N, CA, C and O atoms as a GROMACS GRO file, in nm:
protein
  316
    1VAL      N    1  15.639  15.985   5.241
    1VAL     CA    2  15.494  15.967   5.220
    1VAL      C    3  15.475  15.836   5.149
    1VAL      O    4  15.384  15.761   5.183
    2GLY      N    5  15.561  15.804   5.049
    2GLY     CA    6  15.542  15.685   4.972
    2GLY      C    7  15.561  15.558   5.050
    2GLY      O    8  15.495  15.455   5.030
    3SER      N    9  15.664  15.573   5.147
    3SER     CA   10  15.698  15.438   5.226
    3SER      C   11  15.589  15.419   5.324
    3SER      O   12  15.570  15.306   5.368
    4VAL      N   13  15.515  15.519   5.363
    4VAL     CA   14  15.399  15.499   5.464
    4VAL      C   15  15.286  15.425   5.392
    4VAL      O   16  15.227  15.335   5.452
    5SER      N   17  15.254  15.457   5.268
    5SER     CA   18  15.146  15.394   5.200
    5SER      C   19  15.186  15.248   5.164
    5SER      O   20  15.102  15.158   5.168
    6VAL      N   21  15.312  15.230   5.130
    6VAL     CA   22  15.362  15.092   5.107
    6VAL      C   23  15.356  15.002   5.228
    6VAL      O   24  15.324  14.883   5.222
    7LEU      N   25  15.389  15.070   5.343
    7LEU     CA   26  15.376  15.001   5.475
    7LEU      C   27  15.237  14.966   5.512
    7LEU      O   28  15.212  14.861   5.570
    8LYS      N   29  15.141  15.057   5.477
    8LYS     CA   30  15.002  15.035   5.507
    8LYS      C   31  14.958  14.926   5.423
    8LYS      O   32  14.886  14.838   5.470
    9LEU      N   33  14.998  14.926   5.295
    9LEU     CA   34  14.949  14.817   5.205
    9LEU      C   35  15.002  14.682   5.251
    9LEU      O   36  14.927  14.584   5.252
   10LEU      N   37  15.132  14.674   5.291
   10LEU     CA   38  15.186  14.551   5.346
   10LEU      C   39  15.120  14.500   5.461
   10LEU      O   40  15.101  14.379   5.475
   11LEU      N   41  15.080  14.596   5.554
   11LEU     CA   42  15.009  14.558   5.674
   11LEU      C   43  14.867  14.509   5.648
   11LEU      O   44  14.816  14.422   5.719
   12GLN      N   45  14.802  14.567   5.540
   12GLN     CA   46  14.673  14.525   5.514
   12GLN      C   47  14.684  14.389   5.442
   12GLN      O   48  14.596  14.307   5.465
   13MET      N   49  14.780  14.359   5.360
   13MET     CA   50  14.804  14.228   5.305
   13MET      C   51  14.819  14.126   5.413
   13MET      O   52  14.756  14.021   5.404
   14LEU      N   53  14.902  14.150   5.518
   14LEU     CA   54  14.935  14.067   5.620
   14LEU      C   55  14.805  14.039   5.697
   14LEU      O   56  14.779  13.922   5.725
   15MET      N   57  14.723  14.135   5.733
   15MET     CA   58  14.598  14.121   5.801
   15MET      C   59  14.497  14.021   5.726
   15MET      O   60  14.433  13.930   5.779
   16LEU      N   61  14.497  14.056   5.593
   16LEU     CA   62  14.406  13.975   5.513
   16LEU      C   63  14.453  13.829   5.508
   16LEU      O   64  14.373  13.735   5.517
   17LEU      N   65  14.574  13.814   5.495
   17LEU     CA   66  14.631  13.679   5.497
   17LEU      C   67  14.605  13.608   5.626
   17LEU      O   68  14.564  13.491   5.629
   18LEU      N   69  14.629  13.680   5.732
   18LEU     CA   70  14.605  13.610   5.866
   18LEU      C   71  14.462  13.583   5.883
   18LEU      O   72  14.429  13.478   5.939
   19TRP      N   73  14.365  13.671   5.838
   19TRP     CA   74  14.225  13.650   5.857
   19TRP      C   75  14.190  13.527   5.769
   19TRP      O   76  14.113  13.442   5.813
   20SER      N   77  14.243  13.516   5.650
   20SER     CA   78  14.202  13.404   5.566
   20SER      C   79  14.261  13.277   5.616
   20SER      O   80  14.200  13.172   5.602
   21LEU      N   81  14.375  13.282   5.674
   21LEU     CA   82  14.438  13.160   5.731
   21LEU      C   83  14.356  13.112   5.858
   21LEU      O   84  14.331  12.992   5.873
   22CYS      N   85  14.317  13.204   5.945
   22CYS     CA   86  14.229  13.170   6.050
   22CYS      C   87  14.094  13.107   6.007
   22CYS      O   88  14.049  13.005   6.059
   23LYS      N   89  14.035  13.174   5.912
   23LYS     CA   90  13.917  13.129   5.858
   23LYS      C   91  13.929  12.990   5.793
   23LYS      O   92  13.843  12.903   5.807
   24PHE      N   93  14.042  12.974   5.720
   24PHE     CA   94  14.072  12.841   5.665
   24PHE      C   95  14.082  12.723   5.768
   24PHE      O   96  14.026  12.614   5.753
   25VAL      N   97  14.157  12.757   5.870
   25VAL     CA   98  14.172  12.652   5.974
   25VAL      C   99  14.040  12.615   6.048
   25VAL      O  100  14.017  12.497   6.076
   26LEU      N  101  13.953  12.716   6.079
   26LEU     CA  102  13.830  12.697   6.138
   26LEU      C  103  13.737  12.621   6.046
   26LEU      O  104  13.675  12.523   6.088
   27GLU      N  105  13.727  12.663   5.927
   27GLU     CA  106  13.636  12.600   5.834
   27GLU      C  107  13.690  12.459   5.794
   27GLU      O  108  13.610  12.372   5.760
   28PHE      N  109  13.817  12.437   5.798
   28PHE     CA  110  13.872  12.303   5.770
   28PHE      C  111  13.840  12.204   5.885
   28PHE      O  112  13.812  12.087   5.861
   29LEU      N  113  13.844  12.252   6.006
   29LEU     CA  114  13.810  12.170   6.125
   29LEU      C  115  13.659  12.143   6.122
   29LEU      O  116  13.615  12.033   6.157
   30LEU      N  117  13.583  12.237   6.082
   30LEU     CA  118  13.431  12.218   6.071
   30LEU      C  119  13.405  12.119   5.956
   30LEU      O  120  13.320  12.031   5.973
   31ILE      N  121  13.469  12.129   5.846
   31ILE     CA  122  13.450  12.038   5.740
   31ILE      C  123  13.479  11.893   5.777
   31ILE      O  124  13.407  11.798   5.744
   32LEU      N  125  13.594  11.883   5.851
   32LEU     CA  126  13.627  11.750   5.887
   32LEU      C  127  13.523  11.681   5.977
   32LEU      O  128  13.492  11.562   5.967
   33PHE      N  129  13.472  11.771   6.067
   33PHE     CA  130  13.358  11.719   6.153
   33PHE      C  131  13.239  11.688   6.067
   33PHE      O  132  13.181  11.580   6.082
   34ALA      N  133  13.201  11.772   5.981
   34ALA     CA  134  13.082  11.759   5.896
   34ALA      C  135  13.095  11.636   5.808
   34ALA      O  136  13.003  11.556   5.792
   35VAL      N  137  13.215  11.624   5.751
   35VAL     CA  138  13.224  11.501   5.660
   35VAL      C  139  13.213  11.365   5.735
   35VAL      O  140  13.151  11.269   5.689
   36ARG      N  141  13.275  11.364   5.845
   36ARG     CA  142  13.253  11.243   5.935
   36ARG      C  143  13.112  11.229   5.967
   36ARG      O  144  13.060  11.119   5.948
   37PHE      N  145  13.040  11.332   6.015
   37PHE     CA  146  12.909  11.322   6.062
   37PHE      C  147  12.816  11.281   5.944
   37PHE      O  148  12.732  11.192   5.959
   38VAL      N  149  12.832  11.348   5.826
   38VAL     CA  150  12.737  11.314   5.717
   38VAL      C  151  12.774  11.180   5.660
   38VAL      O  152  12.681  11.105   5.628
   39SER      N  153  12.898  11.141   5.642
   39SER     CA  154  12.928  11.013   5.587
   39SER      C  155  12.884  10.897   5.664
   39SER      O  156  12.849  10.792   5.609
   40ASP      N  157  12.885  10.914   5.800
   40ASP     CA  158  12.828  10.813   5.888
   40ASP      C  159  12.675  10.798   5.882
   40ASP      O  160  12.622  10.690   5.906
   41ARG      N  161  12.608  10.904   5.851
   41ARG     CA  162  12.463  10.892   5.850
   41ARG      C  163  12.402  10.876   5.718
   41ARG      O  164  12.287  10.834   5.710
   42MET      N  165  12.477  10.909   5.602
   42MET     CA  166  12.418  10.907   5.468
   42MET      C  167  12.516  10.828   5.394
   42MET      O  168  12.631  10.810   5.433
   43ASN      N  169  12.461  10.775   5.273
   43ASN     CA  170  12.550  10.700   5.189
   43ASN      C  171  12.610  10.794   5.086
   43ASN      O  172  12.568  10.801   4.970
   44VAL      N  173  12.708  10.867   5.134
   44VAL     CA  174  12.776  10.976   5.048
   44VAL      C  175  12.915  10.934   5.039
   44VAL      O  176  12.971  10.875   5.132
   45ASN      N  177  12.974  10.966   4.926
   45ASN     CA  178  13.117  10.930   4.908
   45ASN      C  179  13.196  11.040   4.984
   45ASN      O  180  13.185  11.159   4.952
   46VAL      N  181  13.270  11.002   5.079
   46VAL     CA  182  13.343  11.089   5.165
   46VAL      C  183  13.442  11.179   5.083
   46VAL      O  184  13.453  11.299   5.108
   47HIS      N  185  13.515  11.117   4.985
   47HIS     CA  186  13.611  11.194   4.911
   47HIS      C  187  13.550  11.309   4.832
   47HIS      O  188  13.604  11.420   4.828
   48THR      N  189  13.430  11.278   4.768
   48THR     CA  190  13.362  11.384   4.691
   48THR      C  191  13.320  11.501   4.779
   48THR      O  192  13.337  11.619   4.749
   49LEU      N  193  13.261  11.457   4.892
   49LEU     CA  194  13.213  11.558   4.985
   49LEU      C  195  13.320  11.648   5.042
   49LEU      O  196  13.304  11.769   5.057
   50PHE      N  197  13.434  11.583   5.073
   50PHE     CA  198  13.547  11.660   5.124
   50PHE      C  199  13.609  11.753   5.026
   50PHE      O  200  13.644  11.865   5.062
   51PHE      N  201  13.625  11.707   4.893
   51PHE     CA  202  13.685  11.795   4.800
   51PHE      C  203  13.594  11.914   4.762
   51PHE      O  204  13.641  12.026   4.741
   52VAL      N  205  13.459  11.887   4.754
   52VAL     CA  206  13.366  11.995   4.727
   52VAL      C  207  13.373  12.097   4.834
   52VAL      O  208  13.372  12.217   4.805
   53MET      N  209  13.380  12.055   4.958
   53MET     CA  210  13.385  12.155   5.066
   53MET      C  211  13.520  12.226   5.077
   53MET      O  212  13.530  12.345   5.110
   54MET      N  213  13.628  12.142   5.046
   54MET     CA  214  13.755  12.216   5.042
   54MET      C  215  13.769  12.322   4.934
   54MET      O  216  13.836  12.423   4.954
   55ASP      N  217  13.706  12.299   4.821
   55ASP     CA  218  13.701  12.400   4.717
   55ASP      C  219  13.634  12.523   4.762
   55ASP      O  220  13.675  12.634   4.730
   56ARG      N  221  13.531  12.504   4.835
   56ARG     CA  222  13.456  12.614   4.894
   56ARG      C  223  13.536  12.707   4.978
   56ARG      O  224  13.516  12.828   4.972
   57ILE      N  225  13.631  12.652   5.061
   57ILE     CA  226  13.706  12.734   5.147
   57ILE      C  227  13.840  12.781   5.087
   57ILE      O  228  13.898  12.881   5.130
   58LEU      N  229  13.889  12.703   4.983
   58LEU     CA  230  14.023  12.747   4.926
   58LEU      C  231  14.008  12.863   4.827
   58LEU      O  232  14.105  12.935   4.804
   59ASN      N  233  13.891  12.883   4.768
   59ASN     CA  234  13.867  12.995   4.680
   59ASN      C  235  13.897  13.128   4.750
   59ASN      O  236  13.976  13.206   4.696
   60PRO      N  237  13.842  13.158   4.862
   60PRO     CA  238  13.873  13.292   4.923
   60PRO      C  239  14.024  13.305   4.968
   60PRO      O  240  14.080  13.414   4.970
   61VAL      N  241  14.080  13.198   5.001
   61VAL     CA  242  14.229  13.205   5.027
   61VAL      C  243  14.307  13.243   4.901
   61VAL      O  244  14.400  13.323   4.906
   62ARG      N  245  14.267  13.184   4.788
   62ARG     CA  246  14.333  13.214   4.661
   62ARG      C  247  14.307  13.358   4.622
   62ARG      O  248  14.398  13.425   4.572
   63VAL      N  249  14.193  13.406   4.643
   63VAL     CA  250  14.158  13.543   4.614
   63VAL      C  251  14.239  13.643   4.702
   63VAL      O  252  14.289  13.745   4.655
   64ALA      N  253  14.249  13.606   4.831
   64ALA     CA  254  14.313  13.694   4.918
   64ALA      C  255  14.468  13.692   4.894
   64ALA      O  256  14.534  13.790   4.927
   65LEU      N  257  14.524  13.588   4.840
   65LEU     CA  258  14.670  13.592   4.806
   65LEU      C  259  14.692  13.656   4.669
   65LEU      O  260  14.802  13.706   4.644
   66THR      N  261  14.597  13.657   4.585
   66THR     CA  262  14.622  13.727   4.452
   66THR      C  263  14.573  13.868   4.451
   66THR      O  264  14.617  13.945   4.366
   67ALA      N  265  14.484  13.907   4.539
   67ALA     CA  266  14.431  14.042   4.534
   67ALA      C  267  14.540  14.154   4.540
   67ALA      O  268  14.536  14.247   4.460
   68PRO      N  269  14.630  14.147   4.628
   68PRO     CA  270  14.739  14.258   4.633
   68PRO      C  271  14.814  14.278   4.507
   68PRO      O  272  14.854  14.388   4.470
   69PHE      N  273  14.833  14.162   4.442
   69PHE     CA  274  14.910  14.171   4.306
   69PHE      C  275  14.825  14.235   4.205
   69PHE      O  276  14.873  14.313   4.124
   70LYS      N  277  14.698  14.203   4.208
   70LYS     CA  278  14.614  14.270   4.107
   70LYS      C  279  14.616  14.422   4.134
   70LYS      O  280  14.621  14.503   4.042
   71PHE      N  281  14.611  14.454   4.258
   71PHE     CA  282  14.605  14.598   4.298
   71PHE      C  283  14.736  14.666   4.246
   71PHE      O  284  14.733  14.776   4.191
   72LEU      N  285  14.841  14.601   4.265
   72LEU     CA  286  14.976  14.656   4.224
   72LEU      C  287  14.981  14.669   4.078
   72LEU      O  288  15.037  14.764   4.024
   73ASP      N  289  14.918  14.568   4.007
   73ASP     CA  290  14.917  14.570   3.864
   73ASP      C  291  14.832  14.687   3.812
   73ASP      O  292  14.870  14.754   3.717
   74LEU      N  293  14.722  14.710   3.872
   74LEU     CA  294  14.632  14.816   3.833
   74LEU      C  295  14.700  14.950   3.858
   74LEU      O  296  14.690  15.039   3.773
   75SER      N  297  14.769  14.968   3.972
   75SER     CA  298  14.828  15.092   4.001
   75SER      C  299  14.949  15.120   3.907
   75SER      O  300  14.983  15.235   3.879
   76TYR      N  301  15.008  15.015   3.862
   76TYR     CA  302  15.118  15.030   3.773
   76TYR      C  303  15.071  15.083   3.638
   76TYR      O  304  15.130  15.171   3.575
   77ARG      N  305  14.959  15.020   3.599
   77ARG     CA  306  14.893  15.052   3.457
   77ARG      C  307  14.856  15.203   3.468
   77ARG      O  308  14.878  15.277   3.373
   78ALA      N  309  14.802  15.249   3.579
   78ALA     CA  310  14.741  15.373   3.594
   78ALA      C  311  14.857  15.484   3.586
   78ALA      O  312  14.832  15.595   3.540
   79SER      N  313  14.975  15.451   3.628
   79SER     CA  314  15.085  15.548   3.629
   79SER      C  315  15.149  15.571   3.490
   79SER      O  316  15.242  15.650   3.476
   0.00000   0.00000   0.00000
């Protein structure tokens, strides 16, 4: 019974990681297009725009990577 729940947790972690990775790649490509488009038409610093937008998409990836460990920490404290 315990191994099934661990397997389900690992599968959920993998699915969350894959979803975050796909989302990261798609948003990264969109950001590259948007940065080129905006910087060509407006007087905006390309580096500032790029890093602000990258921070926007890296935060969910960081949360997805650390969430399972927070769950394990909470379940350890509860026992």
